[in-house]
C-alpha positions in Angstrom: 0.0 0.0 0.0 1.4 3.4 -0.9 0.1 7.0 -1.2 -0.9 9.4 1.4 -0.6 8.3 5.0 -3.3 8.7 7.6 -1.6 10.3 10.6 -2.6 9.8 14.2 -2.7 12.8 16.3 -2.2 13.1 20.1 -5.8 12.4 20.8 -6.0 9.3 18.6 -2.6 7.5 18.7 -1.7 4.2 17.2 -1.3 1.2 19.5 1.7 0.0 17.5 4.0 1.5 14.8 6.2 -0.9 12.9 9.5 0.3 11.4 10.5 -1.8 8.4 8.4 -4.3 6.4 10.4 -7.4 5.9 9.1 -10.9 6.6 9.2 -10.4 10.4 7.2 -7.2 10.6 4.9 -8.5 7.9 4.3 -11.6 10.1 3.5 -9.2 13.0 1.1 -7.2 10.8 -0.7 -10.3 9.6 -1.2 -11.7 13.1 -2.2 -8.3 14.5 -4.9 -8.1 11.7 -6.2 -11.4 12.9 -7.1 -10.2 16.4 -10.8 -9.1 16.7 -10.8 -5.5 17.8 -7.1 -5.8 17.9 -4.5 -3.0 18.1 -4.5 -0.1 15.7 -1.3 -0.5 13.9 0.7 1.1 11.0 3.9 -0.2 9.4 6.4 2.0 7.5 9.0 0.9 4.9 11.2 3.1 2.8 11.2 0.7 -0.2 8.4 1.2 -2.8 7.2 -2.4 -2.5 7.9 -5.7 -0.7 11.0 -7.5 -2.0 12.9 -10.3 -0.2 16.5 -10.6 -1.2 15.8 -10.1 -4.9 19.4 -10.4 -5.9 19.5 -14.0 -4.5 16.4 -15.5 -6.0 18.5 -17.8 -8.1 16.4 -20.3 -10.1 15.8 -23.5 -8.1 17.2 -22.1 -4.8 15.0 -23.2 -1.9 14.3 -21.9 1.6 16.2 -23.8 4.3 13.0 -24.0 6.4 9.8 -25.9 5.6 6.8 -24.1 4.1 5.1 -24.2 7.5 7.6 -21.5 8.5 5.4 -18.9 6.7 4.3 -15.7 8.3 1.5 -17.1 10.5 1.0 -20.8 10.5 3.1 -21.8 13.6 1.0 -19.3 15.6 -2.3 -19.4 13.8 -2.8 -22.3 11.3 -6.3 -21.0 10.5 -5.0 -17.5 9.4 -6.1 -16.3 6.0 -2.5 -15.2 5.5 -1.0 -18.7 5.4 1.1 -20.0 2.6 -1.5 -22.7 1.9 -4.2 -20.1 1.6 -2.0 -18.2 -0.8 -1.8 -21.4 -3.0 -5.5 -21.8 -2.7 -6.1 -18.2 -3.9 -3.9 -19.0 -6.9 -5.6 -22.4 -7.7 -2.2 -24.1 -7.0 -3.1 -26.1 -4.0 -3.5 -29.4 -5.8 -0.3 -29.0 -7.9 1.6 -28.2 -4.6 0.0 -31.3 -3.0 1.3 -33.6 -5.8 4.7 -31.9 -6.0 5.3 -33.2 -2.4 7.7 -30.3 -1.7 8.4 -29.6 2.0 10.9 -26.8 1.1 9.6 -24.2 -1.4 11.7 -22.1 -3.7 12.8 -18.7 -2.5 11.1 -17.0 -5.4 7.8 -18.5 -4.3 8.3 -17.3 -0.8 9.0 -13.8 -2.1 5.8 -14.0 -4.2 3.7 -15.2 -1.2 5.0 -12.4 1.0 4.2 -9.9 -1.7 0.6 -11.3 -1.9 0.2 -10.7 1.8 1.7 -7.2 1.6 -0.5 -6.2 -1.3 -3.7 -7.0 0.6 -2.9 -6.3 4.2 -4.1 -2.9 5.5 -1.9 -0.6 7.4 1.3 -1.0 5.4 2.9 2.1 4.1 5.6 1.6 1.6 7.7 4.5 0.3 7.9 5.9 3.9 11.2 6.4 5.6 11.2 6.7 9.4 13.6 9.4 10.5 13.3 9.6 14.2 11.6 8.1 17.2 11.2 10.0 20.5 9.4 9.6 23.8 7.0 12.4 24.8 7.0 12.1 28.6 4.1 14.6 29.0 1.8 12.7 26.6 3.3 9.3 27.5 3.5 8.5 23.8 6.2 7.9 21.2 6.6 10.4 18.4 7.5 8.9 15.0 8.8 11.2 12.3 8.8 10.0 8.7 9.4 11.2 5.2 7.1 10.1 2.4 9.1 9.3 -0.8 8.1 9.6 -4.4 8.6 7.0 -7.0 12.2 8.0 -7.4 12.9 7.8 -3.7 13.0 11.5 -3.3 11.4 13.3 -0.4 7.8 14.3 -1.1 6.3 15.1 2.3 7.1 15.0 6.0 4.8 13.5 8.6 4.5 12.5 12.2 2.4 9.9 14.0 2.0 9.1 17.6 1.9 5.6 19.1 1.9 3.8 22.4 4.4 1.1 21.2 7.0 0.7 18.5 8.5 -2.4 16.9 11.8 -2.3 15.0 12.1 -4.7 12.0 14.6 -2.9 9.9 16.5 -6.0 8.9 20.1 -6.5 8.2 22.6 -4.9 5.7 25.1 -6.6 3.5 28.5 -6.9 5.2 31.7 -6.2 3.2 35.0 -7.0 4.9 37.3 -4.0 5.5 40.0 -5.1 3.1 37.5 -5.2 0.2 35.4 -2.2 1.1 37.2 0.5 -1.0 36.9 -1.7 -4.1 33.3 -2.6 -3.4 32.4 1.1 -3.0 34.4 2.3 -6.1 32.4 2.7 -9.3 32.8 0.3 -12.2 35.0 -2.1 -10.1 33.7 -5.7 -10.4 33.5 -6.4 -6.6 30.0 -6.9 -5.4 28.1 -8.4 -2.5 26.0 -11.5 -3.1 22.9 -9.5 -2.3 23.3 -8.0 -5.8 24.3 -11.2 -7.6 21.3 -11.5 -10.0 21.6 -7.9 -11.0 25.1 -8.5 -12.3 24.9 -12.1 -13.3 25.4 -11.6 -17.0 28.4 -9.4 -16.4 29.9 -12.1 -14.1 29.2 -14.9 -16.7 31.1 -12.8 -19.3 34.1 -12.3 -17.0 37.1 -14.5 -17.8 37.7 -15.4 -14.2 35.4 -15.1 -11.2 36.2 -15.5 -7.4 33.5 -16.2 -4.9 34.3 -15.5 -1.2 32.3 -17.0 1.6 31.5 -20.5 2.8 27.8 -20.2 3.5 24.6 -21.1 1.6 24.7 -18.0 -0.6 28.3 -18.6 -1.6 27.6 -22.2 -2.4 24.5 -21.3 -4.5 26.4 -18.7 -6.5 29.4 -20.9 -7.1 27.0 -23.7 -8.3 25.1 -21.3 -10.6 28.3 -19.9 -12.1 29.7 -23.4 -12.5 26.7 -24.7 -14.3 26.8 -21.7 -16.7 30.4 -21.8 -17.7 32.0 -24.1 -20.3 33.5 -27.4 -19.2 37.3 -27.2 -19.0 37.2 -23.4 -19.0 35.3 -22.7 -15.8 37.9 -20.4 -14.3 36.3 -20.0 -10.9 37.9 -19.8 -7.4 35.8 -20.3 -4.3 37.5 -19.2 -1.1 36.4 -19.3 2.5 37.8 -18.5 6.0 36.2 -21.5 7.6 38.2 -24.8 7.9 35.8 -26.5 5.5 32.9 -26.1 3.2 30.8 -27.6 5.9 27.2 -28.8 5.9 24.6 -27.1 8.0 23.5 -28.9 11.1 20.1 -30.2 10.0 19.5 -33.2 12.2 16.1 -33.3 13.9 17.5 -32.8 17.4 19.9 -30.2 16.1 17.0 -28.2 14.7 15.6 -28.0 18.3 18.0 -25.0 18.7 15.4 -23.1 16.7 12.5 -23.7 19.1 11.0 -21.4 21.7 12.4 -23.8 24.4 16.0 -23.1 23.3 15.3 -19.4 23.0 14.1 -19.2 26.6 17.1 -21.3 27.8 19.5 -19.1 25.9 17.9 -15.8 27.3 18.3 -17.1 30.8 22.1 -17.6 30.5 24.5 -15.1 31.8 25.8 -12.6 29.3 29.4 -14.0 29.1 28.0 -17.5 28.5 25.8 -16.3 25.6 28.6 -14.4 24.0 30.9 -17.5 24.1 28.2 -19.8 22.8 27.0 -17.9 19.6 30.3 -18.0 17.6 30.6 -21.7 18.3 27.2 -22.4 16.8 28.0 -21.1 13.4 27.2 -24.5 11.7 23.6 -24.2 12.9 22.9 -21.3 10.6 26.0 -20.6 8.4 26.7 -24.0 6.9 25.6 -25.2 3.5 22.5 -27.3 2.8 23.6 -30.9 2.1 21.7 -31.0 -1.2 23.6 -28.0 -2.5 26.9 -29.6 -1.5 25.9 -32.7 -3.3 24.8 -30.8 -6.4 28.2 -29.0 -6.5 30.1 -32.3 -6.2 27.9 -33.9 -8.9 28.5 -31.0 -11.3 32.3 -31.1 -10.7 32.3 -34.9 -11.1 30.3 -34.7 -14.4 33.0 -32.5 -15.8 35.6 -35.2 -15.3 33.8 -37.8 -17.4 35.9 -37.2 -20.5 39.2 -36.9 -18.6 40.8 -34.0 -16.9 39.6 -31.8 -14.1 37.4 -28.7 -14.1 39.2 -25.4 -13.9 37.6 -24.7 -10.5 39.6 -24.2 -7.3 37.8 -24.6 -3.9 40.0 -23.5 -1.0 38.8 -23.2 2.6 40.9 -21.8 5.5 41.9 -18.7 3.6 41.5 -15.0 4.5 41.9 -11.9 2.3 44.6 -9.7 3.8 44.4 -6.8 1.4 43.1 -6.2 -2.2 43.7 -3.8 -5.0 43.3 -3.1 -8.6 45.6 -4.3 -11.4 45.5 -2.2 -14.6 41.9 -1.1 -15.1 39.8 -4.2 -15.2 41.3 -6.8 -12.8 41.4 -7.2 -9.0 44.4 -8.7 -7.1 43.6 -10.5 -3.8 46.4 -10.9 -1.2 45.6 -14.2 0.5 46.8 -15.9 3.7 46.2 -19.6 4.6 45.8 -19.5 8.3 46.9 -23.1 9.1 49.8 -23.2 6.7 51.0 -19.6 7.5 51.5 -19.1 3.8 50.6 -16.2 1.6 49.8 -15.9 -2.1 48.2 -13.6 -4.6 45.2 -14.2 -6.9 44.4 -12.1 -9.9 40.7 -12.2 -10.9 38.3 -10.4 -13.2 35.4 -10.2 -10.7 34.7 -10.9 -7.0 31.4 -11.9 -5.4 31.3 -11.4 -1.6 29.1 -13.9 0.0 30.1 -12.5 3.3 26.8 -12.3 5.1 24.9 -9.5 6.8 25.1 -7.4 9.9 22.3 -5.8 11.9 21.3 -2.5 10.3 22.4 0.4 12.6 19.5 2.3 14.2 21.4 4.6 16.5 20.5 7.8 14.6 16.8 6.8 14.3 16.7 6.1 18.1 18.9 8.9 19.2 15.9 10.5 21.0 15.5 7.3 23.1 19.2 7.1 24.0 18.8 8.6 27.5 16.3 5.9 28.4 18.1 2.9 26.9 19.8 0.4 29.1 22.9 -1.5 27.8 24.9 -4.6 28.7 28.6 -4.7 29.4 29.4 -4.7 25.7 27.3 -1.6 25.0 24.5 -3.5 23.3 20.8 -2.9 24.0 19.4 -5.1 26.8 16.3 -7.0 25.5 13.9 -8.8 27.8 12.2 -12.2 27.2 9.3 -10.6 25.4 11.5 -8.9 22.8 11.3 -5.4 24.4 14.2 -3.0 24.8 14.8 -2.5 28.5 14.0 1.2 29.0 14.1 3.4 32.1 10.9 3.6 34.1 9.7 7.0 32.9 8.9 5.3 29.5 5.6 3.5 29.9 5.4 2.4 26.2 7.4 -0.5 24.8 9.9 -0.8 21.9 10.0 -4.3 20.5 12.7 -5.7 18.2 12.7 -8.3 15.5 16.0 -9.9 14.3 18.2 -7.6 16.4 18.4 -9.9 19.5 20.9 -12.6 18.7 23.1 -11.6 21.6 20.1 -12.1 24.0 17.9 -14.8 22.3 20.4 -16.9 20.3 20.9 -18.2 16.8 17.1 -18.4 16.2 16.8 -14.6 16.0 17.1 -14.4 12.1 15.4 -17.8 11.5 12.1 -17.6 9.6 10.8 -20.6 11.6 10.5 -18.5 14.7 8.8 -15.5 13.0 5.2 -16.4 13.8 6.0 -17.4 17.4 7.9 -14.2 18.1 5.2 -12.1 16.5 2.6 -13.9 18.7 4.8 -13.3 21.8 5.0 -9.6 21.0 1.2 -9.3 20.5 0.5 -11.2 23.7 2.7 -8.8 25.5 1.4 -5.7 23.8 -2.3 -6.5 24.4 -1.8 -7.8 28.0 -4.0 -10.7 27.0 -3.3 -13.9 25.1 -4.9 -13.7 21.6 -2.4 -16.3 20.5 -2.0 -19.2 23.1 1.5 -20.6 22.7 2.8 -24.1 23.6 4.5 -24.4 26.9 6.9 -27.0 25.5 8.3 -27.3 21.9 11.4 -29.5 22.1 12.3 -33.0 23.3 15.6 -31.7 24.4 15.8 -30.3 27.9 18.2 -27.4 27.7 19.8 -27.0 31.1 19.1 -28.8 34.3 16.2 -26.4 35.0 13.9 -26.5 32.0 12.2 -23.1 31.4 8.6 -23.4 30.1 6.2 -20.8 28.9 3.4 -19.8 31.3 0.2 -21.8 31.2 -2.7 -20.4 29.2 -4.8 -18.4 31.8 -8.4 -19.2 32.4 -11.0 -16.6 31.3 -10.4 -13.4 33.3 -7.3 -14.8 35.0 -4.1 -12.7 34.9 -1.1 -13.9 33.0 1.6 -15.4 35.2 5.3 -14.7 34.8 7.7 -17.2 33.4 8.5 -20.0 35.8 10.9 -22.8 36.2 10.0 -26.4 36.7 
């Protein structure tokens, strides 16, 4: 939805303003819409329409979570905004049934989310939120925004008032420091994987391509380039800092790290224990899908059938020390193999950085709240078990966060499978009721000697009880 934005004044504030419309805030908007007489909510997004990682919608690439991890199903299977209802609205339910696909393609997930965003009320695209402040006299948040035209230029300024805010601004592509000057320079063939499809033809035309990064995106890009280049003249390097091109942990008990049970356990740990744990769990979310690994090996093997080896080099355990330009069209990478303590140089015509994402900074937007924010020993925002920023007592409203809480809630923070559950948790907290009863237990694994369970669903008229241990 675009166009003029209905603004709420001081006498008629919103109950909730969402900043950013990615899958997580779209989930929250869909579930909020499903509450009879539910909260008055508005969501703002600076992009002109919903798009989910458009540069990585490689043909055939699938989600790494089942289709049940849509926007709503794991909190409300009867919601009209479910993926199955999307298929039904497109007369595709029977074809999907016979396809027997548990993991859908990314492009289909993107289309499904856009279907929701096109119909759901209260979504305002082309609106950039500039500042959030607390008005202590009115006991409301002030949200300033700029309405943008089709070219992304400022068209009008606006302000709305709300009792609560939820941040869902997502993450930004991360470019390592040694490669940042090249990536930011015009006409230099160094790009982040987020822009891969926009430059695919240019990369296919390059004589030699280097892919950096050992995660799923790097693997998918390497495979796509490999399949599209002639046998015997592939001329691709795939480099990674990790010790191996390792598979993602996808065992059934391993997946229980992406349950509410584990999230509650992780949140209860002391800060030093959480900080030590997250880097060691990289294979839970930064590894490669085993089917993708198999497809890469199959493609490489196929190219040996008539003798010889493909001109493709796969080297883990390597870091890029520095990088620079050679002549006008080539890039020189200065490499170091960590275990061997050896160094080398690689000249290439193009570089794709599958180096992941980092939380998008919101310091400037939230500068007005800084006097109220509480931080941990590392200077990060403290976040409670209901996904609220911990604020000083004078602030009676709540600021919730989505996918900005890995340091407090663990590796499940960016996982689509927890989107509906987190949205339901936020709405239960915001309403002070329980419009979405949530399961008390979700995993067979007991994380810790004292298992933390969600509170029981209260009887009609009974107050909610705090989280207990059993």
